[in-house]
Structures are given as C-alpha cells and as structure tokens.
C-alpha positions, -999 to +999 in steps of 0.1 A: -490+134+228-516+158+217-554+149+217-571+143+184-606+158+183-632+149+157-660+172+146-685+154+168-664+160+198-658+198+194-685+209+218-673+187+246-637+199+240-648+235+242-667+229+274-636+213+290-615+243+280-641+267+296-641+246+328-603+247+329-602+285+326-626+289+356-608+264+378-589+280+406-599+316+398-616+322+431-584+314+450-563+336+428-588+365+432-587+363+470-550+360+472-544+389+448-568+411+468-548+404+499-515+412+482-528+445+469-541+455+504-506+447+519-489+470+494-514+498+498-510+497+536-473+489+540-456+502+508-419+492+504-420+468+534-447+448+517-428+447+484-397+435+501-416+408+521-436+396+491-406+395+468-388+373+493-418+351+497-425+346+460-391+351+443-364+344+470-342+375+474-343+397+505-339+432+493-332+465+510-355+494+499-326+509+479-323+477+460-359+477+446-348+500+418-321+486+394-291+509+393-276+524+362-244+506+369-262+473+368-278+482+335-244+492+321-230+458+332-259+441+314-254+460+282-217+449+283-227+413+291-250+409+261-225+424+238-226+448+208-241+422+184-272+416+205-276+453+213-277+459+176-304+433+172-324+449+200-320+483+183-333+469+150-362+452+166-371+484+185-370+504+153-393+479+136-418+483+164-415+521+165-418+525+128-450+504+126-465+520+157-458+556+146-480+551+114-511+548+136-505+577+160-537+598+162-533+635+157-552+665+171-578+680+148-603+709+148-633+716+126-645+752+121-681+755+110-697+783+091-717+795+121-685+800+142-687+767+161-654+749+167-654+711+173-623+689+176-601+666+195-568+672+213-544+642+216-525+641+248-499+615+257-502+598+291-477+611+316-465+579+334-468+543+321-456+511+337-445+482+314-446+447+330-419+424+317-426+388+327-399+366+342-399+333+361-399+305+335-381+327+309-369+363+303-390+384+279-370+414+266-392+413+236-423+421+257-405+450+273-398+464+238-434+459+227-446+479+257-420+506+261-411+515+225-447+525+215-451+544+247-421+565+239-432+569+203-466+582+215-448+608+237-453+593+272-431+613+295-421+586+320-418+549+313-410+525+341-406+487+341-414+460+367-399+426+363-394+397+388-359+390+401-341+357+402-335+340+435-302+359+439-319+392+432-305+396+397-324+406+365-317+389+332-292+409+313-312+408+281-342+424+299-320+452+312-305+457+278-339+459+263-349+485+288-319+506+279-327+503+242-363+513+247-355+543+268-371+531+301-366+556+329-367+533+359-366+495+363-378+478+395-369+443+405-404+435+416-429+412+399-462+396+404-494+411+418-473+432+442-457+451+414-490+459+399-502+472+432-471+493+436-476+508+401-512+516+408-510+530+443-473+539+448-449+532+477-421+552+493-398+541+464-423+537+435-443+566+421-478+556+409-485+556+372-514+564+349-515+531+331-501+496+333-494+475+301-477+442+294-485+405+298-480+383+329-492+352+347-527+347+362-517+367+393-505+397+373-536+395+351-560+394+382-541+423+398-545+444+367-582+436+368-585+446+404-566+479+401-584+491+370-601+523+378-573+535+400-551+532+369-557+523+333-547+489+319-542+476+284-560+443+288-564+413+311-544+387+294-544+349+300-520+322+289-506+324+254-524+306+226-521+298+189-545+283+164-533+270+130-558+264+102-542+241+077-552+225+043-534+200+021-508+225+010-494+230+045-460+218+056-466+195+086-430+201+099-437+239+100-470+233+117-454+211+144-427+237+150-452+265+155-474+245+178-443+236+199-431+272+200-463+283+215-466+254+240-431+261+255-443+293+271-464+278+299-481+246+310-514+265+304-505+277+269-528+265+242-517+251+208-545+240+184-544+227+149-576+228+129-576+209+096-599+191+071-571+167+062-566+135+083-533+129+065-520+163+076-531+157+112-513+123+113-480+136+098-481+166+122-484+142+152-454+123+139-434+156+134-443+167+170-429+135+185-397+139+165-391+176+171-399+177+208-370+153+215-346+182+208-363+209+229-351+219+264-386+228+276-403+196+265-418+189+300-436+222+299-447+215+263-461+181+272-481+196+300-495+223+277-504+198+250-522+175+276-541+203+292-550+227+264-536+213+231-556+196+203-556+186+167-592+191+155-605+175+124-633+195+109-656+184+080-652+216+059-632+248+055-664+267+066-666+247+098-629+254+105-634+292+099-664+292+122-644+275+149-616+299+145-639+328+150-655+311+180-621+305+196-609+341+188-573+331+193-544+354+203-523+341+173-538+326+142-517+309+116-532+304+081-513+275+066-535+274+036-534+280-001-553+314-002-542+328+032-546+365+023-581+361+008-592+339+037-580+365+062-611+386+052-633+359+067-616+361+101-635+384+125-618+374+158-581+370+162-553+391+178-527+386+150-531+367+117-500+351+102-504+345+065-490+314+049-465+287+056-435+311+059-450+334+086-442+318+119-456+334+151-420+339+162-415+365+136-442+385+152-428+379+187-394+394+179-391+412+147-419+422+123-431+453+141-468+448+149-473+445+186-471+410+201-490+421+233-524+406+221-558+398+235-562+362+247-589+339+261-614+349+235-612+386+241-601+392+205-639+393+200-639+428+213-603+440+218-572+447+199-534+444+201-515+470+222-513+501+201-506+538+201-542+545+213-532+528+246-507+555+254-528+586+246-560+602+257-584+623+237-598+656+249-629+670+232-628+707+220-661+725+218-667+762+212-702+775+201-708+810+188-738+833+198-752+825+163-751+788+170-768+792+204-796+812+188-801+787+160-801+755+181-809+768+216-846+760+216-840+724+205-813+720+233-837+734+259-864+710+248-840+681+251-830+692+287-866+696+297-874+661+285-847+649+310-862+671+337-830+691+341-842+727+344-807+741+352-794+727+319-822+743+301-816+776+318-779+775+310-790+778+273-820+801+278-799+827+296-776+830+265-806+835+242-818+868+258 
C-alpha cells in the first residue's frame, strides 16, 4: 500500500519527489496567468464565467456575495452545539495569537534622538477557505480570527461554491463566528485575482492569506507585489519520526489523516525499527477499510507516501530537517528534548498523544503552515502577517552636530552629493 524505502534508497526517493513537484507546473502557471488577465480586464463577468466553467453554477452579479440571510440559515442548520464548538476553537486561536501581537515602541536617547516602531494593522485582508473535495471551516477560522485579533478593519472570505451554487453551512457558520465582513462564493485563481485587483462587486484587499490548491497557490505567487500574501503553499504533508516506544496504530491513523486531504498529500514515516514499520503497514491496511476517502488516500500513498527505514536516530533527524515538513510528529521517548534538534518544520507535535488533528481544529497555534520544504525559511501564519511596522526617527540638532560629518562621509562614498548636502545644511 505504501512504499518501503531503505536507507540506501533515500536519495532516489527524494529525487522522485522533486520531479513530481515540478511536473505540470508550466501548464498551471500559464493557465493561471490567463485567468488573472481575464479577471483584470472583465471583472464580474469573468468571475461569473470562470465560476461556471470550474465549479458549475451560473451566478448573477448579485449572487457573488453570500447574503446575510444565507449565513443565518447556515448558522441554524449547523445547530447551537456546533456553533459552540466553533466559538471555543476560535477563542483558542485568538488567545494564542494575541500573546504574540507586536506593540509600538519608542526609545528616547540622551541627545534628543527618538527611534521607534509604530505597529499598524492592515486595512483589508482576504482569507481563502478551500472547498472542492472537502469544506474547511477550520482554515477560515485560522485565517480570520488572528486577522481580527490584530486589528484588521475589514476581513473578507472567498470560497468555491458547490455545483448548485451553495456554500457548505459549516464554512458560513465559521465566517460568522470569526467576524468576517463579506463572503464571496468564488474560488480558485479567479478569486485571488479578484481580491488583488478588484471587480465591480469585489473591493481589492491589501493581503491574501489561506491555503488552496496548486492553482490558488500559483495565483498568489503571480499577484504578489500587487498585494501581500502569507505564503505559497503546496499539498499538505506530515512526517512522523518513530522509535520502539511508538504506538503503530496511532502512527497509521496520523498518516491516513494527512493522506485523505488530497491525492498529492504526503505522509511519511521515518523509523530505525523494522518491526515498527511492519506493524504500521498492517495497521494501515486494517484502518483504511473503514474510511470513506480511501481512494484519495491510496493515491496519496502511491504518489508521495513512504515508510523510510534509517540506520540511526541521527540519520532520521537529518532527513527530517532536509524534508522540512509542514507537520512533524515525534512519536519517540524524548520528544520534547528532541524538538531542540529540529531546525525545519512548520509545527511539531510532541509524543504519541499529540495527533496533527488537534492542531488542525483545536489547540490554538495556527494550522496554516509552510509546505514543500519552505519551513527552511518561513513560519506559520501569525500576527505579524496582519500588521505592518513603520519606523519612527527624530534627530535633534545636537545629534546632527555630533554625527553629521560621519554621515556626510558615508554619502560622499556613495557619490550622493545631495544626501551629503541635506546633512551639511543643518550643520551651519
């Protein structure tokens, strides 16, 4: 069901993964570019045509935005019990995020110089909530709740409709819980273009956040510069590092949970223990029989899954850091201590009783995470994604007299006479 890779085969396995990631990207890039141009030129008409082409429903311009009555119906449909769960999850996210909110600061120096930073929330943010194979109200919460906590004035959501034009009730309920201002029943690259450039119905935003498929990710890449983006995310992934103390049934469940997202999702077990690998394979065969999305899981395991047998813990850790996974599960005896050796991972789940699903729905740290190795240089969605810093600088006449000659010399080295003069004129 899932390939078994031995230590001598790791390099070949990694090469195949890299080739898979590159396959088809040229076609996606060109198609997305065309979609963005259509939306820029034709506005709502393009959104309507593209939504019909990719998702099925034929919408009127007034139907692009979800009505408050439809949201009310969704809240009623999911029921009070689920609304309470959404509220608790949202509070967990808000509480964790608020602890890392930067604050403005100033530093007065003895010579009268003032240096500082002013923290300003972004004005308008779009949160993409994936649809298609499944509804993701959790991703909507992860994008919108921190935005609100950071002080963003206007939060809008884009999500693809079903063939009948409807939006999943849980997604609309999550939008109500998170305090989203507007919800548009538009998905894919066309929604990213609308958020970036605006249409007759959609007002452009300052930043776009949230996960999506390859088309959404490529569209975010192409509109960056017109708007800000959080990251260019690829298919979801998990790596589990396991030793002899691990519970094979738990490992199998966590690998299956990740693989059910998408046929391109990546589920990898790394272990030094052949016995663990064999029992996990048996558990996978047993557990998959009960799952409704087993066809997707089988495709993901075949394309991007693996159980990798390494020769030592050190080799396993080195491979983890090389893969830089979105999610890392440490099913090992000394998980907390070992976390110190992990340089590259989006989120680290410590021990046998910390499944990735806890992070997806409940714990509080954001589940919008860097993928495809980008955890080498990027971080989970956080409060810093929803604010901007403005530098504050005030220099006194005394400071100009003290440091002016050095600044003039610096400017002259760059050949910028006017810069030097701007200092010199204040030293008279």
